[in-house]
ZASE-120632 format. One record per residue (C-alpha): y, z, x; residue in three letters; residue number from 0. Coordinates in steps of 0.25 Angstrom, whole numbers. Example, Ala and Ser with C-alpha at 12.3 -4.5 7.8 and 13.67 -1.06 7.14 Angstrom:
ZASE-120632
REC    yy    zz    xx   r   k
REC   -18    31    49 ALA   0
REC    -4    29    55 SER   1
END
This chain:
ZASE-120632
REC    yy    zz    xx   r   k
REC   293   534   845 MET   0
REC   299   548   845 LYS   1
REC   313   543   842 GLU   2
REC   307   535   830 THR   3
REC   300   547   824 ILE   4
REC   313   555   825 ILE   5
REC   321   545   818 LYS   6
REC   310   544   807 THR   7
REC   311   559   805 PHE   8
REC   326   559   804 LEU   9
REC   325   548   794 LEU  10
REC   316   556   785 ILE  11
REC   324   568   787 PHE  12
REC   337   561   783 LEU  13
REC   329   555   771 PHE  14
REC   325   568   766 ILE  15
REC   338   575   768 SER  16
REC   345   564   760 SER  17
REC   335   566   749 GLY  18
REC   338   581   749 ILE  19
REC   353   578   749 TYR  20
REC   351   568   737 PHE  21
REC   344   579   729 GLU  22
REC   354   589   732 LYS  23
REC   365   579   728 SER  24
REC   358   578   715 GLN  25
REC   357   593   713 GLU  26
REC   372   594   716 ILE  27
REC   375   583   706 GLN  28
REC   367   590   695 ILE  29
REC   374   603   698 THR  30
REC   388   596   698 LEU  31
REC   385   590   684 ASP  32
REC   382   604   678 ASP  33
REC   391   612   669 LEU  34
REC   399   620   680 ASP  35
REC   404   607   686 ILE  36
REC   407   601   672 ILE  37
REC   415   614   669 LYS  38
REC   422   612   683 GLU  39
REC   427   599   679 LYS  40
REC   432   605   666 GLY  41
REC   426   594   657 LYS  42
REC   413   589   651 ILE  43
REC   410   574   651 VAL  44
REC   402   570   639 VAL  45
REC   397   557   634 LEU  46
REC   395   555   619 THR  47
REC   394   543   610 ASP  48
REC   405   538   600 TYR  49
REC   401   536   586 ASN  50
REC   404   542   572 SER  51
REC   398   555   575 THR  52
REC   398   558   590 SER  53
REC   412   554   595 TYR  54
REC   423   546   588 PHE  55
REC   438   546   586 ILE  56
REC   443   548   571 TYR  57
REC   458   549   568 ARG  58
REC   461   550   583 GLY  59
REC   452   562   585 GLN  60
REC   439   563   593 PRO  61
REC   428   567   584 MET  62
REC   413   567   583 GLY  63
REC   401   576   583 TYR  64
REC   398   575   598 GLN  65
REC   412   576   602 TYR  66
REC   415   589   594 GLU  67
REC   402   595   600 LEU  68
REC   407   591   614 LEU  69
REC   421   597   612 GLN  70
REC   414   610   607 GLU  71
REC   406   610   620 LEU  72
REC   417   607   629 ALA  73
REC   426   618   623 ASP  74
REC   414   627   625 TYR  75
REC   413   624   640 PHE  76
REC   428   624   641 GLY  77
REC   428   609   646 LEU  78
REC   436   597   643 GLN  79
REC   427   586   635 LEU  80
REC   427   572   641 GLU  81
REC   420   562   632 VAL  82
REC   413   549   636 ILE  83
REC   408   540   626 VAL  84
REC   396   530   626 SER  85
REC   387   525   616 ASN  86
REC   377   519   626 ASP  87
REC   366   529   628 LEU  88
REC   361   524   641 ASN  89
REC   376   524   646 ASN  90
REC   377   539   641 SER  91
REC   364   543   648 PHE  92
REC   369   536   661 ASN  93
REC   382   543   661 LYS  94
REC   375   557   659 LEU  95
REC   366   554   671 GLU  96
REC   377   549   680 ASN  97
REC   385   561   677 GLY  98
REC   396   554   670 ASP  99
REC   395   564   658 VAL 100
REC   390   578   657 ASP 101
REC   384   577   643 LEU 102
REC   380   566   633 ILE 103
REC   384   571   619 ALA 104
REC   377   563   609 ALA 105
REC   366   562   599 ASN 106
REC   355   561   610 LEU 107
REC   341   562   605 THR 108
REC   333   571   615 VAL 109
REC   321   562   620 THR 110
REC   311   564   631 LYS 111
REC   316   552   638 GLN 112
REC   331   557   638 ARG 113
REC   327   571   642 LYS 114
REC   322   565   655 GLN 115
REC   336   560   659 ILE 116
REC   345   570   653 MET 117
REC   345   584   647 ASP 118
REC   348   587   633 PHE 119
REC   355   598   626 THR 120
REC   350   606   614 ILE 121
REC   352   597   601 PRO 122
REC   365   596   595 HIS 123
REC   359   591   583 SER 124
REC   346   584   577 GLN 125
REC   344   572   570 THR 126
REC   333   561   567 ARG 127
REC   333   546   569 GLN 128
REC   334   537   557 VAL 129
REC   334   522   554 LEU 130
REC   347   516   550 VAL 131
REC   345   505   540 GLN 132
REC   353   497   530 ARG 133
REC   351   498   516 LYS 134
REC   350   485   508 PRO 135
REC   363   478   503 ASP 136
REC   361   482   489 ASN 137
REC   357   497   492 TRP 138
REC   367   503   483 GLU 139
REC   360   496   471 ASN 140
REC   346   500   475 LEU 141
REC   339   512   469 ASP 142
REC   333   522   479 GLU 143
REC   319   517   479 LYS 144
REC   324   502   482 SER 145
REC   333   507   492 LEU 146
REC   322   515   499 GLU 147
REC   313   503   499 ALA 148
REC   323   494   506 SER 149
REC   324   504   518 LEU 150
REC   315   508   530 ILE 151
REC   309   522   527 ARG 152
REC   296   521   535 ASP 153
REC   298   520   550 GLN 154
REC   286   510   551 LEU 155
REC   294   500   544 ASP 156
REC   303   499   556 LEU 157
REC   292   490   562 ALA 158
REC   298   476   565 GLY 159
REC   312   481   562 LYS 160
REC   324   479   572 THR 161
REC   331   492   574 VAL 162
REC   343   494   583 TYR 163
REC   346   507   591 VAL 164
REC   355   512   601 GLN 165
REC   350   509   615 ALA 166
REC   343   520   623 ASN 167
REC   344   529   610 SER 168
REC   333   538   605 SER 169
REC   333   529   593 HIS 170
REC   327   518   601 ALA 171
REC   317   527   607 VAL 172
REC   313   532   593 ARG 173
REC   311   517   588 LEU 174
REC   303   514   600 LYS 175
REC   294   526   597 ASN 176
REC   293   522   582 LEU 177
REC   289   508   586 SER 178
REC   278   513   594 ASP 179
REC   274   523   583 GLU 180
REC   273   513   572 ILE 181
REC   266   503   581 GLY 182
REC   275   491   578 GLU 183
REC   288   486   584 ASN 184
REC   302   490   580 ILE 185
REC   312   481   586 ASN 186
REC   322   491   593 ILE 187
REC   335   485   598 VAL 188
REC   342   495   607 GLU 189
REC   357   492   605 ALA 190
REC   369   496   614 ASN 191
REC   375   502   601 GLU 192
REC   378   516   596 GLU 193
REC   370   520   584 VAL 194
REC   381   520   574 GLU 195
REC   385   506   578 HIS 196
REC   370   502   575 LEU 197
REC   371   509   562 ILE 198
REC   383   501   558 SER 199
REC   376   488   562 LEU 200
REC   365   492   552 VAL 201
REC   375   495   541 ALA 202
REC   381   481   543 SER 203
REC   368   474   543 GLY 204
REC   368   469   558 GLU 205
REC   356   477   561 ILE 206
REC   345   483   552 ASP 207
REC   341   496   558 TYR 208
REC   345   506   568 THR 209
REC   342   521   571 VAL 210
REC   351   533   571 SER 211
REC   351   548   572 ASP 212
REC   351   552   557 GLU 213
REC   364   560   558 ASN 214
REC   372   549   564 VAL 215
REC   365   539   554 ALA 216
REC   369   548   542 GLN 217
REC   384   548   547 VAL 218
REC   384   533   547 ASN 219
REC   378   532   534 GLN 220
REC   391   537   529 ASN 221
REC   398   525   534 TYR 222
REC   387   515   531 TYR 223
REC   382   517   517 GLN 224
REC   372   505   518 ASN 225
REC   363   512   529 ILE 226
REC   351   520   527 ASP 227
REC   347   532   537 VAL 228
REC   336   539   530 GLU 229
REC   324   534   538 THR 230
REC   321   544   549 PRO 231
REC   315   538   562 LEU 232
REC   313   551   570 SER 233
REC   311   566   568 PHE 234
REC   324   575   570 HIS 235
REC   328   574   585 GLN 236
REC   337   583   593 ASN 237
REC   351   577   597 LEU 238
REC   357   582   610 ALA 239
REC   367   580   621 TRP 240
REC   362   577   635 ALA 241
REC   366   582   650 VAL 242
REC   361   577   663 ARG 243
REC   348   582   668 LYS 244
REC   350   596   676 ASN 245
REC   363   599   669 SER 246
REC   357   613   666 GLY 247
REC   369   621   664 LYS 248
REC   377   611   656 LEU 249
REC   365   609   647 LEU 250
REC   362   624   645 THR 251
REC   377   627   642 GLU 252
REC   378   615   632 ILE 253
REC   365   620   625 ASN 254
REC   370   634   624 GLU 255
REC   383   629   618 TRP 256
REC   376   619   609 LEU 257
REC   366   629   604 ALA 258
REC   377   639   599 GLN 259
REC   387   628   594 PHE 260
REC   376   622   585 LYS 261
REC   376   635   577 GLU 262
REC   391   635   575 THR 263
REC   398   631   562 ARG 264
REC   407   621   571 GLU 265
REC   394   613   575 TYR 266
REC   390   612   561 LYS 267
REC   404   607   557 LEU 268
REC   404   597   568 ILE 269
REC   390   591   564 TYR 270
REC   393   591   549 THR 271
REC   407   584   552 LYS 272
REC   400   572   559 TYR 273
REC   386   571   553 PHE 274
REC   388   576   539 GLN 275
REC   402   572   535 ASN 276
REC   404   563   523 ASN 277
REC   417   559   528 ARG 278
REC   412   552   541 SER 279
REC   412   538   534 ALA 280
REC   427   540   532 GLN 281
REC   429   543   546 ILE 282
REC   422   531   551 VAL 283
REC   429   522   541 GLU 284
REC   442   527   545 SER 285
REC   452   518   553 ASP 286
REC   453   530   563 TYR 287
REC   439   531   566 TYR 288
REC   439   524   580 THR 289
REC   424   520   581 LEU 290
REC   426   510   570 THR 291
REC   441   508   570 SER 292
REC   445   509   584 GLY 293
REC   458   515   580 ARG 294
REC   463   529   583 ILE 295
REC   475   529   573 SER 296
REC   483   521   563 ALA 297
REC   493   519   574 TYR 298
REC   485   513   585 ASP 299
REC   492   500   585 ASP 300
REC   505   506   587 TYR 301
REC   500   515   598 ILE 302
REC   493   503   605 LYS 303
REC   506   495   605 THR 304
REC   516   506   610 TYR 305
REC   507   513   620 SER 306
REC   507   500   628 GLU 307
REC   522   503   631 GLU 308
REC   518   516   636 LEU 309
REC   506   511   644 GLY 310
REC   496   522   638 TRP 311
REC   483   520   632 ASP 312
REC   486   519   617 TRP 313
REC   474   529   614 ARG 314
REC   482   539   622 LEU 315
REC   494   537   613 ILE 316
REC   485   539   601 ALA 317
REC   479   552   607 SER 318
REC   494   557   609 LEU 319
REC   497   553   594 MET 320
REC   485   560   589 TYR 321
REC   489   572   596 GLN 322
REC   503   571   591 GLU 323
REC   501   568   576 SER 324
REC   486   566   573 ARG 325
REC   491   552   569 PHE 326
REC   499   558   557 GLN 327
REC   512   551   557 PRO 328
REC   519   561   548 ASN 329
REC   516   573   555 VAL 330
REC   528   582   560 ARG 331
REC   527   594   570 SER 332
REC   533   607   568 TRP 333
REC   543   603   579 ALA 334
REC   547   591   572 GLY 335
REC   539   580   579 ALA 336
REC   535   569   570 PHE 337
REC   526   557   568 GLY 338
REC   514   551   576 LEU 339
REC   520   554   590 MET 340
REC   526   567   586 GLN 341
REC   539   565   592 MET 342
REC   550   575   591 MET 343
REC   562   570   583 PRO 344
REC   572   571   595 SER 345
REC   562   563   604 THR 346
REC   559   553   593 ALA 347
REC   573   550   590 SER 348
REC   575   546   605 LYS 349
REC   564   536   603 PHE 350
REC   570   530   590 GLY 351
REC   561   537   579 ILE 352
REC   560   547   569 ASN 353
REC   551   553   559 ALA 354
REC   552   541   550 ASN 355
REC   549   531   561 SER 356
REC   537   522   559 SER 357
REC   523   526   565 TYR 358
REC   525   514   575 GLU 359
REC   539   519   579 GLN 360
REC   534   533   581 GLN 361
REC   522   529   590 ILE 362
REC   532   520   598 ARG 363
REC   542   531   600 ALA 364
REC   531   541   604 GLY 365
REC   526   531   615 ILE 366
REC   540   528   619 LYS 367
REC   542   543   621 PHE 368
REC   529   544   629 LEU 369
REC   535   532   638 MET 370
REC   548   540   640 TRP 371
REC   540   553   644 LEU 372
REC   531   545   654 GLU 373
REC   542   538   660 HIS 374
REC   548   552   664 ARG 375
REC   535   556   670 LEU 376
REC   534   543   679 ASP 377
REC   533   552   691 PHE 378
REC   519   555   687 ILE 379
REC   511   543   694 GLU 380
REC   498   545   688 ASP 381
REC   497   538   674 HIS 382
REC   487   547   668 ASP 383
REC   494   559   672 GLU 384
REC   508   554   667 LYS 385
REC   501   552   653 ILE 386
REC   498   567   652 LYS 387
REC   511   571   657 PHE 388
REC   518   561   646 THR 389
REC   509   567   635 LEU 390
REC   513   581   639 ALA 391
REC   527   577   639 ALA 392
REC   526   571   625 TYR 393
REC   521   584   620 ASN 394
REC   529   594   627 VAL 395
REC   541   587   633 GLY 396
REC   544   582   647 LEU 397
REC   551   594   652 GLY 398
REC   539   603   650 HIS 399
REC   531   593   658 ILE 400
REC   541   593   669 ILE 401
REC   541   608   670 ASP 402
REC   525   608   670 ALA 403
REC   526   598   682 ARG 404
REC   536   607   689 ASN 405
REC   527   619   687 LEU 406
REC   515   611   692 ALA 407
REC   522   606   705 GLU 408
REC   528   620   708 LYS 409
REC   514   627   707 ASN 410
REC   507   616   715 GLY 411
REC   501   608   705 SER 412
REC   502   593   703 ASN 413
REC   514   590   694 PRO 414
REC   509   576   691 ASP 415
REC   495   580   686 ILE 416
REC   494   585   672 TRP 417
REC   480   592   670 GLU 418
REC   478   605   677 ASP 419
REC   492   604   683 SER 420
REC   505   601   675 VAL 421
REC   497   604   662 ASP 422
REC   494   618   667 LYS 423
REC   509   621   670 TYR 424
REC   513   616   657 LEU 425
REC   504   626   651 LEU 426
REC   511   636   660 SER 427
REC   524   634   654 LYS 428
REC   521   644   643 SER 429
REC   521   655   654 ASP 430
REC   535   661   658 PRO 431
REC   530   661   672 LYS 432
REC   530   646   672 PHE 433
REC   541   642   661 TYR 434
REC   551   650   668 ASN 435
REC   548   644   682 ASP 436
REC   561   637   688 PRO 437
REC   554   623   688 VAL 438
REC   552   624   673 VAL 439
REC   564   618   665 LYS 440
REC   559   617   651 TYR 441
REC   554   632   649 GLY 442
REC   542   636   640 TYR 443
REC   532   626   636 CYS 444
REC   519   629   628 ARG 445
REC   511   619   637 GLY 446
REC   498   622   630 LYS 447
REC   501   612   619 GLU 448
REC   504   601   629 THR 449
REC   492   604   638 TYR 450
REC   483   602   625 ALA 451
REC   491   590   621 TYR 452
REC   489   582   633 VAL 453
REC   474   586   634 ARG 454
REC   471   582   620 ASP 455
REC   478   569   620 ILE 456
REC   471   565   633 MET 457
REC   457   570   628 GLU 458
REC   459   562   615 ARG 459
REC   463   550   622 TYR 460
REC   450   550   630 GLU 461
REC   443   551   616 HIS 462
REC   451   539   612 TYR 463
REC   448   531   625 ARG 464
REC   433   534   622 ASN 465
REC   432   528   608 LEU 466
REC   444   519   607 ILE 467
REC   446   506   614 ASN 468
REC   459   504   621 ASN 469
END
């Protein structure tokens, strides 16, 4: 009996202790997710949605209202920005809760329900919800009174109508509340589609109605002249970003930055650029607006064909080409490099081209040169690392890269790792202490340009991977 009682007490003690440990583990996790640890990692991981205002690629360059704000935020914190994309709100909320991302940067309406599971920043903007509906087929020939009579202007008239909205959105919540308010059923279809796609379905006649934030709807009206976005469904609401619960320091510092940044000329220019720009329709209709065309440049087909010989993702080659020429085939550098791949005349001649060669020949020669460089770096076993070394050598020459490897090895760093190892010693080759070292054979080098070159290509490549199918 006594032995049984002792065992029972031991079990209770172990149970309580494990509970305390679990609670402490949760506390530790909360601490690890805060700003200090983000800064220790050196990057902030942010989730946003991809559409014509938040985040997209145009003429090879990542753009978007959310993207530009995030880049400003990352620069303010001195952090690298890593962007993850999702247009599924439920998936986005799960990634935040699970710690896969540090921040959701989107047009999130602040609601009581959402505030129970996440914390919101101060608003980055305000808007109201509007009904998106299609004008009648002959709308251009109608007078204003007749046109108005053909459209829903009273929210009560939505009774019995079918309205498609993005699943788990505040638009769905508003329609449910509106249905209760008018006392009649609105047939609400929650679709796993981003709101801009639903707007396009209204314009094409596949569905009759959807709901959107007014600023996004007005931008889309530039693309689809046959939609109407003038019927409000809500008062003005705050749009904000979201962090995990208890991310107090991160939330505080984002709020401090955002409050100051919203008062600047830069913020007003960014907002105007994406929400009050009459040229937005031209962007979306362009062959190089990737959300509609799936293309990065006019040369994608050539890049895809010849990148297979190298064994690299074609989107990485496209990022390199953007870095070199901005896809401008006739550009020539001060040093004499020419064409899409900006090859120097002496190098180009070895691969059978000159400034008069076709665009296809230029691309093929540039990729052949990359193959030549990569082959001479075969002693680097890791494929991803070899890519970075090859990019660096394409920019500054193989000799300077070998020098930087020798310096890294001499000073106790890994000569086969680029970031925080060889790249640092390439930077140091502008210092006499290092470029006069006996292991250096090629002398002075302004490594800062090559350091930025590799970083920019790899960062842009990640944007291309986010938004463009391989």
